[in-house]
Every structure is written in C-alpha cells, then in structure tokens.
C-alpha positions in Angstrom: -3.8 38.2 -16.5 -4.1 35.2 -14.3 -4.5 35.7 -10.5 -2.2 34.0 -8.0 -4.3 30.9 -7.4 -5.3 30.5 -11.1 -1.6 30.9 -12.1 -0.4 28.3 -9.6 -3.2 25.9 -10.6 -2.1 26.2 -14.2 1.5 25.8 -13.3 0.8 22.7 -11.3 -1.2 21.2 -14.2 1.8 21.7 -16.4 4.2 20.1 -14.0 1.8 17.2 -13.5 1.5 16.6 -17.3 5.3 16.8 -17.8 5.9 14.3 -15.0 3.1 11.8 -15.7 1.3 12.7 -12.5 -2.1 13.5 -14.1 -5.1 11.2 -13.6 -4.7 9.4 -16.9 -1.3 7.8 -16.3 -2.3 6.7 -12.8 -5.4 5.1 -14.2 -3.2 3.4 -16.8 -1.0 2.0 -14.0 -4.0 0.7 -12.1 -5.3 -0.8 -15.3 -2.0 -2.6 -15.9 -2.3 -4.4 -12.5 -5.9 -5.2 -13.0 -5.3 -6.5 -16.5 -2.3 -8.5 -15.2 -4.5 -10.1 -12.5 -7.4 -10.7 -14.9 -5.3 -12.4 -17.6 -3.7 -14.6 -15.0 -7.1 -15.4 -13.6 -8.3 -16.5 -17.0 -5.1 -18.6 -17.6 -4.8 -19.7 -14.0 -6.0 -23.3 -14.5 -3.9 -23.8 -17.6 -0.7 -22.3 -16.1 -1.1 -24.2 -12.8 -1.4 -27.4 -14.8 1.7 -26.6 -17.0 3.9 -25.2 -14.3 4.9 -27.5 -11.4 7.5 -27.5 -8.6 10.2 -24.9 -8.9 8.7 -23.4 -12.1 5.5 -22.7 -10.3 7.3 -21.0 -7.4 9.3 -18.8 -9.8 6.1 -17.8 -11.6 4.6 -17.0 -8.2 7.5 -14.9 -7.3 7.1 -12.9 -10.5 3.4 -12.5 -9.7 4.3 -11.2 -6.3 6.9 -8.7 -7.6 5.0 -7.1 -10.5 2.2 -5.4 -8.5 4.6 -4.0 -5.9 6.8 -2.5 -8.7 3.8 -0.9 -10.4 2.3 0.5 -7.2 5.7 2.0 -6.2 5.9 3.8 -9.5 2.4 5.0 -9.1 3.1 6.6 -5.8 6.6 7.9 -6.7 5.3 9.7 -9.7 3.1 11.9 -7.6 6.2 13.5 -5.9 6.9 15.9 -8.7 7.8 19.2 -7.1 10.9 17.9 -5.3 11.3 14.2 -6.0 12.8 12.1 -3.2 16.1 10.4 -3.9 15.5 7.0 -5.4 18.0 5.4 -3.0 16.0 6.7 0.0 12.7 5.4 -1.4 14.2 2.0 -2.3 16.0 1.9 1.1 12.6 2.4 2.8 11.1 -0.3 0.7 13.9 -2.7 1.7 13.6 -1.8 5.3 9.9 -2.5 5.2 10.6 -6.0 3.9 13.2 -6.5 6.6 10.9 -5.6 9.5 8.1 -7.8 8.0 10.4 -10.8 8.1 12.5 -10.1 11.2 9.9 -8.6 13.5 6.3 -8.8 12.3 6.3 -12.4 11.5 7.9 -13.7 14.8 5.8 -11.3 16.9 2.5 -12.3 15.3 3.1 -16.0 15.0 5.3 -16.8 18.1 4.3 -14.1 20.6 0.6 -13.7 19.8 0.1 -17.1 18.0 -2.5 -15.6 15.7 -2.5 -18.7 13.5 -4.1 -20.7 16.4 -7.0 -18.4 17.2 -7.5 -15.7 14.6 -9.8 -17.9 12.5 -12.3 -18.3 15.4 -15.8 -17.2 14.4 -17.4 -14.0 15.6 -16.1 -10.9 17.3 -12.7 -12.5 18.0 -11.8 -12.6 14.4 -12.5 -8.9 13.6 -11.0 -7.6 16.8 -7.9 -9.7 16.5 -7.5 -8.6 12.9 -7.6 -4.9 14.0 -6.1 -4.8 17.5 -3.4 -7.4 17.0 -2.5 -7.8 13.3 -3.5 -4.3 12.2 -1.7 -2.5 15.0 1.5 -4.6 14.9 1.9 -4.3 11.1 1.0 -0.6 10.9 3.2 0.4 13.8 6.2 -1.4 12.3 5.7 0.4 9.0 5.2 3.7 10.8 8.5 3.0 12.7 10.4 2.4 9.5 9.6 6.0 8.4 9.5 7.7 11.7 12.9 6.6 13.0 14.8 6.8 9.7 14.1 9.1 6.8 11.6 11.3 8.8 14.6 12.9 10.6 16.4 13.4 7.3 16.6 16.8 5.5 15.1 15.0 2.5 11.8 14.7 4.3 11.0 18.4 3.6 7.4 18.5 2.6 4.1 16.9 3.6 3.8 14.7 0.5 7.0 12.9 1.5 5.2 11.2 4.3 2.9 9.5 1.8 5.7 8.5 -0.5 7.9 7.0 2.2 4.9 5.4 3.9 3.8 3.7 0.7 7.3 2.5 0.0 7.6 0.9 3.5 4.2 -0.7 3.0 5.1 -2.1 -0.4 8.3 -3.6 1.0 6.3 -5.1 3.9 3.7 -6.5 1.5 6.3 -7.9 -0.9 7.8 -10.0 1.9 4.3 -11.2 3.0 3.5 -12.2 -0.6 6.8 -14.0 -1.0 5.9 -16.1 2.0 2.5 -16.7 0.6 4.0 -18.0 -2.6 6.7 -20.2 -1.1 4.5 -21.7 1.6 1.9 -22.7 -1.0 4.5 -24.2 -3.3 3.7 -21.5 -5.8 0.2 -20.2 -6.0 -3.2 -20.7 -7.6 -2.0 -18.4 -10.4 -5.5 -17.0 -10.9 -6.7 -16.1 -7.4 -3.1 -15.9 -6.2 -2.3 -13.1 -8.6 -5.3 -11.1 -7.5 -4.4 -11.8 -3.8 -0.9 -10.4 -4.1 -2.0 -7.4 -6.1 -4.6 -6.5 -3.5 -2.3 -7.2 -0.6 0.4 -4.9 -2.1 -2.1 -2.1 -2.8 -3.7 -2.4 0.6 -0.4 -2.2 2.6 0.9 0.7 0.4 -2.3 2.6 0.8 -2.8 2.1 4.5 0.8 3.0 5.4 0.5 5.9 3.0 -2.4 7.1 5.2 -0.1 6.8 8.2 2.5 8.7 6.2 0.1 11.5 5.5 -0.4 11.9 9.3 3.4 11.9 9.7 3.8 14.6 7.1 1.4 16.9 8.8 2.9 16.1 12.2 6.3 17.3 11.1 5.3 20.6 9.5 2.2 21.5 11.5 1.2 21.6 15.2 -1.2 18.7 15.4 -1.2 17.9 19.1 -0.3 14.7 21.0 -3.2 12.6 19.7 -2.6 13.1 16.0 -0.1 10.3 15.4 -2.0 7.8 17.6 -5.1 8.7 15.6 -3.3 8.0 12.3 -2.0 4.7 13.6 -5.5 3.7 14.7 -6.9 4.7 11.3 -4.3 2.6 9.4 -4.7 -0.3 11.7 -8.5 -0.3 11.4 -8.3 -0.3 7.6 -5.6 -3.1 7.7 -7.7 -5.2 10.1 -11.0 -4.8 8.2 -9.3 -5.7 4.9 -7.6 -8.8 6.4 -11.0 -9.9 7.8 -12.7 -9.3 4.4 -10.1 -11.3 2.6 -10.2 -14.2 5.1 -13.9 -14.3 6.1 -16.1 -12.9 3.4 -15.5 -15.8 1.0 -17.2 -18.2 3.5 -20.3 -16.0 4.1 -22.1 -16.8 0.8 -24.8 -19.3 0.4 -23.0 -21.1 -2.5 -19.9 -22.3 -0.7 -16.4 -20.9 -0.4 -15.7 -18.2 -3.0 -12.2 -16.6 -2.8 -13.2 -13.9 -5.3 -15.8 -12.5 -2.9 -13.1 -11.6 -0.4 -10.8 -10.3 -3.1 -13.4 -8.0 -4.6 -14.3 -6.6 -1.2 -10.7 -6.0 -0.2 -9.9 -4.5 -3.6 -12.8 -2.0 -3.1 -11.4 -1.0 0.3 -7.8 -0.7 -0.8 -8.7 1.0 -4.1 -10.9 3.5 -2.3 -8.1 4.4 0.0 -5.7 4.7 -2.9 -8.0 7.1 -4.7 -8.3 9.1 -1.5 -4.5 9.3 -1.2 -4.1 10.2 -4.8 -6.6 13.1 -4.4 -4.7 14.1 -1.2 -1.3 14.1 -2.9 -2.7 16.3 -5.7 -4.2 18.8 -3.2 -1.0 19.0 -1.2 1.0 19.6 -4.4 -1.4 22.4 -5.5 -1.2 24.0 -2.0 2.6 23.9 -2.2 2.7 25.6 -5.6 0.2 28.2 -4.3 2.3 28.8 -1.2 5.4 29.4 -3.5 3.5 32.1 -5.3 3.5 33.1 -9.0 7.0 34.4 -8.9 8.6 31.3 -7.4 6.4 29.1 -9.6 
C-alpha cells in the first residue's frame, strides 16, 4: 500500500496528466512559440517585402498577440488543483495592459525621460535599466495584483500569485509590443517576431517571480523585507534583460547583430520560466501532500 507522500505524488501526477500540466505539454507550448518565431525569421525578408503599410502593421499586431496568448495558456494550465476564474485572470491581464499604457509609459518617458539618456554607454545604462525601468515596471505589475485580486477570496493558495503575476506581466508586455509594432510601422517580421516573443516571456516570468513572493507573503509569515526582496529580484531580472536586448547586439566584433541580444535575453527569460515551472509543480505537490491521502 502506498504511503502518504507516495500516494499524493501519484495523485498529483494523475491530476497533472489529466489537465495537461505535465512537462511534455509545456515543452510543446514553448516549442510552438519558438517555431513561430523561427519560421517568421526565415520568411522575414519575404514577408516584409510583400506586406507594406497597414498590412504590415496588422501582421505585426498578430505577431505581438500570438506569443502572449501561448504563454498565458502555459501558465494557466499549471493551476490545476483549484483553477482561478478565467474572468479574473483575463481581468488581471487587461489591467496590466492599462497600467503599461496609462502609467508606465508616461512615467518613464515624461518623468524620467529614459529615451534621452538610457542609451549612454557604461554603468549608466545598466543601472538605469534596473533602478529606473526595472523598478517602475515591476512595481506597477506587482500593484496590479497586490491591490486587486490579492484581496479576493479567489486568491487562496500560493500558486495563485504566480498565475496572476504572469497574467499582469503578459498584459503589460502586450501593450509594450503593440507600441513596438505601431511605432515601427509594422516590424522586421523576422527579428521582430523573436523580440515580441522574448519580451512577453520575460515580463510574464519576472512578474511571476514577484507573484511567487506575494503568494508566500499572504499565507506565511515572511517578515517586512520579503516583498521588497521580491521586487528587487524581479526588477534586477527585468533590467538585465533590457540591457542585454539593447546593448549586447553592439558588443560583437562583426557589427550590430540583433540576434545576439535576443538569444541572450531568451536564455535569461527561459531560465526564469523553467524555474517558475518547477516551483509551480513543487507547490502543487506540497498542496496535495498537505491535503493528505483521504482528501486527495
């Protein structure tokens, strides 16, 4: 007869298989985004030549929307024990987009004027990316969750922090990507597709990290420095990724290469996503174990 831990592990594995929360479906979702970006990369020159004006902008908007939708599904499918209401998740996504447009953009561009100095060489660039861009963006995504759904009865387990944090981050990233598309009159379909995919994954993952800190803060006694530590961690990841995307392409000896920055940022964002995925599975297993064999 199975012991309590073995029984709960087996029960969790069954739940995960039934809800598509095992490793294989998640790998498939990641592969979809990578294949999407790779195919567009191969066809980028052809598509950019064929599509012009409004058609190119529409194509760019589709390119911006697809990765966000896929990443949102990937995160949501991990909440299998007590799935959050879809309207709450979508509402958090929408609010993330609203604060990106209504607050983050004016604060960064008009208050801090980052477009005028953030590209300066040396220490200014990396510190500005972390201490200004990173903290502003990550605090706003934190606030979306902390001052809305965090106080709801639906936020009733630790994993919910990651789900809602990722949703806020994806809404935020989608608005940034829409601006990226429109301001560039469409995009370079090849590098542009990869840029929006990496941007969406990065914002989802880093605000998911902040969400994991929120989840523990609500259900455990973590002390007064816990949430500031989470914010600093997310802001640091955000700032370093922004710096890699912006500065790494120019560091090579063969001229500017956008793909160098994209690969570096993808490794950072992908590593954080893998960490979050492992964290979600661990939290779910712990929850099932805490329920005990009879409840399971």
